[in-house]
Structure formats: structure tokens, C-alpha cells
C-alpha positions as a Markdown table, in Angstrom:
| # | Residue | x | y | z |
|---|---|---|---|---|
| 1 | Met | 28.5 | -16.9 | 31.4 |
| 2 | Trp | 27.4 | -19.5 | 33.5 |
| 3 | Pro | 27.4 | -23.3 | 32.5 |
| 4 | Leu | 23.7 | -24.3 | 31.5 |
| 5 | Asp | 21.7 | -27.7 | 33.2 |
| 6 | Pro | 20.2 | -30.3 | 31.4 |
| 7 | Ser | 16.8 | -28.2 | 32.4 |
| 8 | Arg | 17.9 | -25.1 | 30.7 |
| 9 | Lys | 19.7 | -27.2 | 27.5 |
| 10 | Glu | 16.2 | -28.2 | 26.9 |
| 11 | Val | 14.2 | -25.4 | 27.3 |
| 12 | Leu | 16.5 | -23.7 | 25.0 |
| 13 | Arg | 16.0 | -26.4 | 22.5 |
| 14 | Phe | 12.4 | -26.5 | 22.9 |
| 15 | Ala | 12.3 | -23.0 | 22.5 |
| 16 | Val | 14.5 | -22.7 | 19.1 |
| 17 | Ser | 12.3 | -25.8 | 17.4 |
| 18 | Cys | 9.1 | -23.9 | 18.4 |
| 19 | Arg | 10.4 | -21.0 | 16.6 |
| 20 | Val | 12.0 | -22.9 | 13.5 |
| 21 | Leu | 8.5 | -24.6 | 13.5 |
| 22 | Thr | 6.7 | -21.9 | 13.6 |
| 23 | Leu | 8.8 | -19.7 | 10.8 |
| 24 | Met | 8.4 | -23.0 | 8.8 |
| 25 | Leu | 4.7 | -23.1 | 8.8 |
| 26 | Gln | 4.3 | -19.2 | 7.9 |
| 27 | Val | 6.5 | -19.5 | 4.9 |
| 28 | Leu | 4.6 | -22.7 | 4.0 |
| 29 | Thr | 1.6 | -21.1 | 4.2 |
| 30 | Arg | 2.5 | -18.3 | 2.3 |
| 31 | Phe | 4.0 | -19.9 | -0.3 |
| 32 | Leu | 0.7 | -22.3 | -1.0 |
| 33 | Gly | -1.5 | -19.4 | -0.2 |
| 34 | Ser | 0.5 | -17.0 | -3.3 |
| 35 | Ser | 1.1 | -19.8 | -5.7 |
| 36 | Thr | -1.3 | -22.2 | -5.6 |
| 37 | Pro | -4.4 | -21.5 | -7.0 |
| 38 | Ile | -6.0 | -24.6 | -6.1 |
| 39 | Val | -6.6 | -23.4 | -3.0 |
| 40 | Tyr | -9.0 | -21.4 | -4.4 |
| 41 | Trp | -10.7 | -23.2 | -7.3 |
| 42 | Phe | -11.6 | -25.9 | -4.9 |
| 43 | Pro | -14.3 | -23.5 | -3.3 |
| 44 | Ala | -15.2 | -21.4 | -6.0 |
| 45 | His | -15.9 | -25.1 | -8.1 |
| 46 | Leu | -17.8 | -25.8 | -5.1 |
| 47 | Leu | -20.1 | -22.6 | -5.1 |
| 48 | Gln | -20.6 | -22.7 | -8.6 |
| 49 | Asn | -22.6 | -26.4 | -8.3 |
| 50 | Gln | -23.9 | -25.8 | -4.8 |
| 51 | Glu | -25.3 | -22.7 | -5.3 |
| 52 | Pro | -28.7 | -21.9 | -7.1 |
| 53 | Leu | -28.3 | -18.2 | -6.3 |
| 54 | Leu | -25.1 | -18.1 | -8.4 |
| 55 | Arg | -26.6 | -19.7 | -11.1 |
| 56 | Ser | -29.8 | -17.3 | -11.2 |
| 57 | Leu | -27.2 | -14.6 | -11.2 |
| 58 | Glu | -25.6 | -16.0 | -14.3 |
| 59 | Thr | -28.9 | -16.6 | -16.1 |
| 60 | Glu | -30.4 | -13.3 | -15.2 |
| 61 | Pro | -29.5 | -10.3 | -17.5 |
| 62 | Trp | -28.8 | -7.4 | -14.7 |
| 63 | Ile | -30.7 | -4.1 | -15.3 |
| 64 | Pro | -29.3 | -1.3 | -12.9 |
| 65 | Leu | -31.9 | 0.5 | -11.2 |
| 66 | Thr | -31.2 | 4.0 | -11.9 |
| 67 | Glu | -30.1 | 5.7 | -15.1 |
| 68 | Asp | -27.6 | 8.0 | -13.6 |
| 69 | Phe | -24.6 | 5.8 | -15.2 |
| 70 | Pro | -23.1 | 6.9 | -18.3 |
| 71 | Pro | -24.1 | 4.8 | -21.1 |
| 72 | Arg | -21.9 | 2.1 | -22.2 |
| 73 | Gln | -20.5 | 1.8 | -18.9 |
| 74 | Lys | -20.2 | -1.3 | -17.2 |
| 75 | Ile | -21.3 | -1.5 | -13.8 |
| 76 | Pro | -19.3 | -4.3 | -11.8 |
| 77 | Arg | -21.5 | -7.4 | -9.8 |
| 78 | Asn | -20.0 | -8.6 | -6.9 |
| 79 | Ser | -21.7 | -11.9 | -6.5 |
| 80 | Ile | -19.8 | -12.6 | -3.1 |
| 81 | Met | -22.0 | -9.4 | -1.7 |
| 82 | Glu | -25.1 | -10.4 | -3.2 |
| 83 | Leu | -24.5 | -14.0 | -1.6 |
| 84 | Leu | -23.4 | -12.2 | 1.6 |
| 85 | Tyr | -27.0 | -10.1 | 1.5 |
| 86 | Asn | -28.4 | -12.8 | 1.0 |
| 87 | Trp | -27.2 | -15.0 | 3.7 |
| 88 | Lys | -30.1 | -17.1 | 4.8 |
| 89 | Thr | -31.4 | -18.0 | 1.4 |
| 90 | Cys | -27.6 | -20.0 | 1.1 |
| 91 | Ser | -26.9 | -23.1 | 0.9 |
| 92 | Ser | -25.0 | -24.9 | 4.0 |
| 93 | Val | -21.9 | -25.4 | 1.6 |
| 94 | Thr | -21.9 | -21.7 | 0.8 |
| 95 | Arg | -22.7 | -20.5 | 4.3 |
| 96 | Tyr | -19.3 | -22.6 | 5.2 |
| 97 | Ile | -17.4 | -21.7 | 2.5 |
| 98 | Leu | -17.8 | -17.6 | 3.1 |
| 99 | Gly | -17.7 | -18.3 | 7.0 |
| 100 | Tyr | -14.2 | -19.8 | 6.5 |
| 101 | Phe | -13.1 | -17.1 | 4.6 |
| 102 | Leu | -14.4 | -14.5 | 6.2 |
| 103 | Thr | -13.0 | -15.7 | 9.4 |
| 104 | Tyr | -9.9 | -16.0 | 8.2 |
| 105 | Trp | -10.0 | -12.5 | 6.9 |
| 106 | Leu | -11.4 | -10.7 | 10.2 |
| 107 | Leu | -8.5 | -12.8 | 12.4 |
| 108 | Gly | -5.8 | -11.5 | 9.7 |
| 109 | Leu | -6.8 | -8.4 | 10.3 |
| 110 | Leu | -7.2 | -8.3 | 14.0 |
| 111 | Leu | -3.9 | -10.2 | 14.4 |
| 112 | His | -2.0 | -8.5 | 12.0 |
| 113 | Cys | -2.9 | -4.7 | 13.7 |
| 114 | Asn | -1.7 | -6.0 | 16.7 |
| 115 | Phe | 1.9 | -7.4 | 15.4 |
| 116 | Leu | 0.8 | -11.3 | 16.1 |
| 117 | Pro | 1.9 | -13.4 | 13.5 |
| 118 | Trp | -0.1 | -14.5 | 10.9 |
| 119 | Thr | -0.2 | -16.1 | 7.6 |
């Protein structure tokens, strides 16, 4: 093997430290995202306090439009989908929170499918 001159040693040190830092950040964000519910509680708290559409969904009873469902079967309500359908009437806080999570989801989907590191 050839002897490493100082510039190659510096490049190698820089490459190794960048790789270690990248791995540490990926592992830390995975641990925080999967084990810390505060990351999800805070946006949920903001949505419950700032979004009038969610408060109106809680107070109004929901009746299905069609009677095709068997009796006593509960139809799931997805309040996030209702917020996305009514995007223009949402408050700015709701738009920012939904935009952040949708962007994170879409970037993660695109980068993971292309074998790029994403946490």
C-alpha cells in the first residue's frame, strides 16, 4: 500500500467522521420518533386548540349519508382527511402542521424508495 500523505489522512478522517455523524443522527431520530410521544402530542395539542373545524367535529353528531352499512357497525371517522378536504378553511397553524407531516411523509417515501438514507 502507498503511504498516506496528510491530505489523504484528512480526507479519510473527514469521510469517517461524516459517516459516523450521519449514522448517529439517523439512530437518534429513529429513537426519538419511535419512543417519544411528545413529538406527536405537541402538534395534536396545537390542532385541538387552534382548529375550529376539529371542535365542530367533536360537538356535532355524525350521521352516515347512506344506509348501506349493517346496523350497529361503527364507521370510522378520520378527522385528518376532513382537514385535508377543507384545506382552505383551516387555520394557518393547521396548515403548517399538516404541511410539515405531509412533506416529511412524501420525502421519506421518495428517498426510501430510491435507497437514500432517510429517517
